[in-house]
PAZAPA-4460 file (N, C-alpha, C; in steps of 0.05 Angstrom, whole numbers, plus 32768, in hexadecimal, padded with zeros to 4 digits):
% residues 180
    n_x    n_y    n_z   ca_x   ca_y   ca_z    c_x    c_y    c_z   seq   type   mol
   8738   8736   87DD   872F   8740   87F0   872C   875C   87F1     1      M     A
   8721   8768   8803   8719   8787   8802   872C   8796   881A     2      L     A
   8742   87A1   880A   8752   87A9   881B   874B   87C2   882A     3      S     A
   8754   87C8   883D   874F   87E5   8852   8763   87FC   8845     4      F     A
   877A   87F9   8836   8783   880F   8827   8771   8826   8814     5      K     A
   875F   8818   880A   8754   8828   87F4   873B   8835   880B     6      L     A
   8731   882B   881F   8721   883A   8836   8730   884D   8841     7      I     A
   8746   8844   8852   875C   8857   885D   8768   8874   8848     8      G     A
   8769   886B   8833   8769   8885   8824   8755   8892   8823     9      L     A
   873E   8890   8821   8728   889A   8818   871E   88AD   8835    10      L     A
   872A   8898   884D   8720   88A7   8863   8735   88C0   886E    11      I     A
   8750   88BD   8867   8761   88D1   8867   8753   88EE   8853    12      F     A
   8748   88E4   883C   8744   88F4   8827   8730   890E   8837    13      I     A
   871B   88FF   883D   8706   8909   884F   8714   891F   8861    14      I     A
   8724   8914   8874   872E   891C   888D   873B   8938   887E    15      Y     A
   8751   8933   8868   875F   894F   8864   8749   8960   8856    16      L     A
   8731   8958   8848   872A   896C   8843   8711   897B   885E    17      I     A
   870B   896B   886E   8706   8979   8888   8715   8989   8893    18      Y     A
   8736   8986   8894   8745   8996   889B   8749   89AE   8893    19      F     A
   8747   89AB   8876   874A   89C7   8867   8736   89D2   8878    20      I     A
   871A   89CF   886E   8702   89E1   8873   8704   89E9   8895    21      I     A
   870B   89D8   88A3   870B   89EA   88C4   871F   89F0   88D6    22      V     A
   873C   89F4   88C4   874E   89F2   88CA   8752   8A10   88DA    23      F     A
   8743   8A24   88CD   8747   8A40   88DD   8732   8A3D   88F4    24      K     A
   8725   8A29   88FD   8716   8A30   8914   8723   8A1A   892A    25      N     A
   8732   8A0C   8925   8748   89FC   893A   8768   89F8   8933    26      K     A
   8772   89FB   894A   8790   8A00   894E   879D   89E1   893A    27      G     A
   87B8   89E5   8937   87BF   89D4   892B   87C9   89BA   8940    28      L     A
   87C8   89B6   8956   87CF   89A3   896B   87B6   8993   8969    29      L     A
   879D   899D   896B   877A   8994   8969   8782   8984   894C    30      K     A
   8788   898A   8936   878F   897D   8920   879C   8961   891E    31      H     A
   87B6   896B   8930   87C2   8952   8936   87B5   893B   8948    32      I     A
   87A6   8948   895A   879B   8932   8975   8787   8922   895A    33      V     A
   8777   8930   8951   8765   8924   8939   876E   8913   8926    34      E     A
   8781   891E   891E   8793   890E   890C   8798   88F2   8914    35      G     A
   87A8   88F8   8929   87AF   88D9   8931   87A2   88C7   8940    36      T     A
   8787   88D6   894A   8770   88C2   894D   8762   88B1   8936    37      F     A
   8760   88C6   8924   8754   88B9   8909   876D   889E   8902    38      L     A
   8784   88AA   88FF   8798   888F   88FD   8795   8877   890B    39      I     A
   8794   887D   8924   8786   8864   8938   877C   8854   8935    40      Y     A
   875E   8869   8930   8745   8857   892A   8749   8845   890E    41      I     A
   8751   8856   88FB   8757   8843   88E3   876D   882F   88E6    42      C     A
   877C   882F   88F8   8791   8819   8902   877D   8801   8909    43      S     A
   876F   8804   8919   8759   87F5   8929   874E   87E5   8919    44      V     A
   873E   87F5   8902   8735   87E9   88EE   873B   87D3   88E1    45      I     A
   8755   87E1   88D8   8760   87CF   88C7   876C   87B7   88D7    46      N     A
   8776   87AD   88F1   877D   879C   8902   876A   878C   88FD    47      L     A
   8751   8794   890B   873E   877E   890F   872A   877D   88F8    48      T     A
   872B   8786   88DB   8718   8782   88DA   8724   8777   88B4    49      L     A
   8738   877A   88A9   8738   877B   8891   8756   8763   8894    50      F     A
   875B   8764   8877   874A   875E   8862   8730   8749   8864    51      P     A
   8720   8758   8854   86FF   8747   8856   8704   8739   8838    52      I     A
   8702   8718   883B   86FB   870F   8822   86E6   8715   8816    53      P     A
   86E7   871C   87F4   86CD   871A   87ED   86C6   8709   87D2    54      F     A
   86DF   8703   87C1   86DD   86EC   87B0   86DE   86D4   87B5    55      S     A
   86CA   86C9   87A6   86C4   86AC   87A9   86DB   8696   87AD    56      K     A
   86F3   86A0   879B   870B   868B   8799   8715   8688   87B4    57      G     A
   8715   86A3   87BA   8724   86AB   87D6   8719   8697   87F1    58      T     A
   8703   86A3   87F2   86F0   8698   8805   86F2   8677   8807    59      I     A
   86ED   8667   87EF   86F0   8649   87F4   8707   8645   87F8    60      E     A
   871E   8651   87F0   873A   8648   87FB   8740   864B   8815    61      I     A
   8732   8663   8821   8734   8667   8841   8722   8654   884F    62      E     A
   870C   864D   8846   86F6   8641   8852   870B   861F   8857    63      K     A
   8719   861A   8845   8727   85FC   8840   8740   85FE   8859    64      Q     A
   8748   8617   885C   8766   8614   886D   8758   8622   8887    65      V     A
   8744   8630   888B   8742   863F   88A6   8745   862C   88BA    66      S     A
   8751   8639   88D4   874C   861D   88EB   8740   8634   8905    67      T     A
   8738   864F   88FB   872D   865F   8911   8717   8657   8918    68      L     A
   870C   865D   8933   86FC   865D   8943   86ED   866E   8953    69      E     A
   86D1   8673   8952   86CA   8692   8967   86D1   867D   897B    70      H     A
   86D3   869B   899D   86CE   868E   89B3   86B9   869B   89C0    71      N     A
   86AA   8691   89C6   8694   8699   89D2   869B   868E   89F6    72      F     A
   86AC   8689   89FC   86B2   867F   8A1C   86C4   869A   8A1F    73      Q     A
   86C1   86A3   8A3D   86D4   86BA   8A4E   86E4   86B1   8A55    74      L     A
   86FA   86BB   8A56   8715   86B0   8A68   8724   869A   8A52    75      F     A
   871F   8699   8A3E   8722   867F   8A30   873E   8680   8A26    76      Y     A
   874C   8699   8A29   876A   869C   8A25   877A   8699   8A3A    77      F     A
   876E   8691   8A56   877F   8684   8A67   8785   8667   8A65    78      L     A
   8773   8656   8A51   877D   8638   8A4E   878F   8642   8A33    79      N     A
   8796   864F   8A29   87AF   8653   8A0B   87B1   8679   8A08    80      N     A
   87CA   8674   8A2C   87CD   8695   8A26   87E1   869D   8A13    81      P     A
   87DC   86A4   89FA   87EA   86AF   89E1   87F6   86CD   89EC    82      L     A
   880B   86CF   89FA   8812   86EB   89FD   880A   8704   89EA    83      A     A
   880E   86F7   89CE   8807   870F   89B4   87E9   870D   89BA    84      F     A
   87D5   8704   89BD   87B5   8701   89BC   87AF   8719   89D9    85      T     A
   87BB   870E   89EE   87B3   8720   8A04   87C0   873B   8A08    86      V     A
   87D6   873D   8A01   87E3   8758   89FA   87DD   8764   89E7    87      I     A
   87D8   875C   89D1   87CF   876E   89BA   87AE   8774   89BE    88      G     A
   87A0   875F   89CB   877E   876B   89CD   8783   877C   89E3    89      N     A
   8792   8777   89EE   8791   8791   8A06   8796   87AB   89FF    90      T     A
   87B3   87AA   89EF   87B8   87C4   89E5   87A4   87D2   89D4    91      L     A
   8794   87C6   89C2   8790   87CA   89B3   8778   87E5   89B3    92      L     A
   876E   87E4   89D1   875F   8801   89D0   8761   880D   89E9    93      L     A
   8781   8807   89EE   878F   8822   8A02   878B   8839   89FB    94      M     A
   8794   8840   89E3   8799   885D   89DA   877D   8865   89DF    95      P     A
   8765   885B   89D8   8751   886B   89DB   874A   887B   89F3    96      M     A
   8758   8877   8A0C   8754   8885   8A27   8765   88A0   8A26    97      G     A
   8777   889C   8A15   8785   88B9   8A0C   8777   88CC   89F9    98      F     A
   876E   88C3   89E6   875C   88C9   89D1   873F   88D7   89E2    99      Y     A
   8731   88CB   89F0   8719   88CF   89FB   871B   88E5   8A09   100      I     A
   8738   88DC   8A23   873A   88F8   8A32   8744   890F   8A23   101      L     A
   874D   890F   8A0A   8756   892D   8A00   8741   8934   89FC   102      L     A
   872B   8927   89EC   870B   8930   89E3   86FD   8935   89F1   103      F     A
   86FD   892A   8A0E   86E9   8931   8A23   86F9   892D   8A3E   104      N     A
   8700   893F   8A4A   8711   8936   8A61   86FE   892F   8A79   105      K     A
   86E4   8934   8A78   86D1   8930   8A86   86BA   8917   8A89   106      K     A
   86C3   8905   8A72   86BD   88EB   8A6F   86C0   88DC   8A88   107      I     A
   86A9   88D0   8A97   86B1   88BD   8AAA   86B6   88A2   8AA2   108      K     A
   86BE   8893   8ABB   86CD   887C   8AB9   86B7   886B   8AAE   109      A     A
   869E   886D   8AB2   8685   8851   8AB2   867F   8858   8A92   110      G     A
   867C   8870   8A91   8678   8876   8A6F   8689   886B   8A61   111      F     A
   86A5   887B   8A64   86BB   886D   8A58   86B2   8850   8A4F   112      Y     A
   86B5   8840   8A66   86B6   8824   8A66   86A6   8814   8A54   113      L     A
   868B   8827   8A5A   8674   8816   8A42   8680   8821   8A26   114      M     A
   8684   883C   8A23   868B   883E   8A0A   869E   8829   89FB   115      S     A
   86B1   8820   8A0B   86C7   8815   89FE   86BF   87F8   89FB   116      V     A
   86B5   87F4   8A11   86A2   87CE   8A0D   8697   87D6   89F6   117      F     A
   8685   87E4   89E8   8674   87E6   89D6   8684   87EC   89BD   118      L     A
   8693   87F9   89BF   86AF   87F9   89AB   86BB   87DA   899F   119      I     A
   86C0   87CC   89B4   86CA   87B3   89B2   86B7   879B   89A7   120      S     A
   86A4   879E   89B4   8686   8790   89A9   8681   8792   898B   121      M     A
   8682   87AE   8982   867C   87B6   896A   8693   879E   895B   122      V     A
   86A7   87A5   8961   86C7   8797   8953   86B3   877A   894F   123      I     A
   86BA   876D   8964   86B0   8759   896B   8697   874D   8956   124      E     A
   8680   875A   8959   866C   8751   894D   8671   8750   8933   125      L     A
   867B   8765   8921   8682   8768   890A   8691   8752   88FE   126      T     A
   86A7   874B   890E   86BF   8736   8904   86B1   871A   890A   127      Q     A
   8694   871F   8918   8688   8703   8912   8675   8704   8901   128      L     A
   8665   871A   88F6   8650   8720   88E3   865F   8720   88C7   129      F     A
   867B   8726   88C0   8686   871F   88AF   8691   8702   88A1   130      I     A
   868C   86F5   88B9   869C   86E0   88B9   8680   86CE   88B3   131      S     A
   866B   86D1   88BF   8654   86C4   88B9   864F   86C9   889F   132      T     A
   8653   86DD   888D   8645   86E9   8875   8658   86D8   885F   133      R     A
   8679   86D8   886A   8688   86C6   8854   868A   86AB   8856   134      V     A
   867D   86AB   886A   867E   868A   886C   8691   8674   887B   135      G     A
   86A4   8680   888B   86BA   8679   889B   86C0   8687   88AE   136      Y     A
   86D1   8682   88C2   86DB   8694   88D6   86F3   869F   88CD   137      V     A
   86FA   86B7   88C0   8707   86CA   88B7   8716   86D8   88C9   138      Y     A
   870A   86DE   88D9   870C   86F0   88F4   86FF   86E4   890E   139      R     A
   8706   86E5   8921   86F9   86D3   8937   86F0   86E1   894A   140      T     A
   86D4   86DC   894F   86C0   86EB   8969   86CD   86E0   8981   141      F     A
   86D5   86F6   8994   86E4   86EA   89AB   86DC   86F7   89C4   142      D     A
   86CD   86EC   89DC   86C2   86F8   89EF   86E2   86FF   89FD   143      M     A
   86F1   86F3   89F8   870C   86F8   8A0D   8716   8719   89FF   144      D     A
   871B   8720   89E6   8716   8736   89D5   870C   8751   89E3   145      D     A
   86F0   8746   89EA   86DF   8758   89F9   86F2   8766   8A14   146      L     A
   86F5   8755   8A26   8703   8753   8A3A   8716   875F   8A35   147      L     A
   872A   8756   8A30   8748   8769   8A23   8746   877E   8A1D   148      L     A
   8736   8784   89FE   8738   879E   89F7   8722   87AE   8A0E   149      N     A
   8713   87AF   8A1C   870B   87C1   8A2F   871A   87C7   8A42   150      T     A
   8728   87AF   8A56   873F   87B0   8A67   8755   87C0   8A5B   151      T     A
   8762   87C1   8A45   8778   87D9   8A39   8763   87E9   8A33   152      G     A
   8757   87F0   8A2C   8749   880B   8A26   8745   8811   8A46   153      A     A
   873F   880E   8A57   8738   8819   8A75   875A   8825   8A7C   154      L     A
   8767   880B   8A84   8785   8815   8A82   878F   8829   8A77   155      I     A
   8786   882D   8A63   878A   8841   8A49   8788   885E   8A60   156      G     A
   8767   885A   8A63   875A   8870   8A73   8766   8879   8A83   157      Y     A
   876A   8869   8A9D   8779   886D   8AB4   879B   887C   8AAE   158      F     A
   87A4   8870   8A9D   87C5   887B   8A95   87BA   889A   8A8F   159      I     A
   87A5   8899   8A7A   87A4   88B4   8A77   8798   88CA   8A88   160      A     A
   878A   88BF   8A99   8784   88D7   8AB2   8798   88DE   8AC6   161      K     A
   87AA   88C3   8AC2   87BF   88CA   8AD2   87CC   88DD   8ACE   162      F     A
   87D4   88DA   8AA8   87E7   88EC   8AA3   87DD   8910   8AA2   163      L     A
   87C2   890B   8A99   87B7   8923   8A9A   87B8   8935   8ABB   164      Y     A
   87B4   8921   8ACE   87B5   8935   8AE4   87D1   893C   8AE8   165      M     A
   87E7   892C   8ADC   8803   8937   8AE1   880B   8946   8ACF   166      I     A
   8800   894D   8ABB   8807   8962   8AAA   87FB   897D   8AAE   167      S     A
   87DF   897C   8ABF   87D3   8991   8ACE   87DE   89A2   8AE6   168      N     A
   87E3   898A   8AF5   87EE   8991   8B0C   880B   8994   8B10   169      Q     A
   8820   8984   8B08   8840   8981   8B07   8849   8997   8AF5   170      V     A
   8840   898D   8ADC   8850   89A2   8ACB   883E   89B6   8ABD   171      L     A
   8829   89BF   8ACD   8817   89D7   8AC3   880E   89D3   8AAA   172      N     A
   880B   89C3   8A97   880A   89C4   8A84   87E9   89B7   8A7C   173      V     A
   87DB   89CA   8A6F   87BD   89C7   8A6C   87B9   89BC   8A53   174      N     A
   87AF   899A   8A58   87AC   898D   8A3A   878E   8991   8A34   175      L     A
   8781   899E   8A41   8768   89A4   8A38   8763   89B3   8A25   176      S     A
   8778   89C2   8A1A   8772   89D5   8A04   8771   89C2   89E8   177      R     A
   877C   89A2   89ED   877C   8995   89D5   875B   8990   89CF   178      L     A
   874F   898E   89E8   8730   8988   89E0   8720   89A4   89D8   179      A     A
   872C   89BA   89D0   871A   89CB   89CD   871F   89D2   89AF   180      K     A
***
């Protein structure tokens, strides 16, 4: 199975090289925000796509024991509301609202909503594609995940907007310096 550890290490090394090259032009706080965003993105990729099975032996064993099925029905989770699935998928893209507003404080809610929906769609379609390629459902394509991920990201956006407003008006802290 292809593990994320090697890919994550490669991404980290590339970011370190980038950090060393452009450190002079950016403040430390900006690099911390970018670094934590990179860690967040890598965590989302790791949670949603890995490990990817490649060996024929592993694939054959998994085919025999796998009971996963794709879900092309919206609101299916209402029939079997596993709290972990509902909460996990809602929380998965919630931090995106904070990061997007730190990088672009003028982004409109509609554009943001479409962007996070497309991010969620890419995740789900990648899971469907890999499952099709390996010959069994190793990760499920789930319509409810699209809804829950997008809802969570939208909640994160509005929480971040609220916190941004409070930091500027009440606390007199200007968060826009992180986006420069």
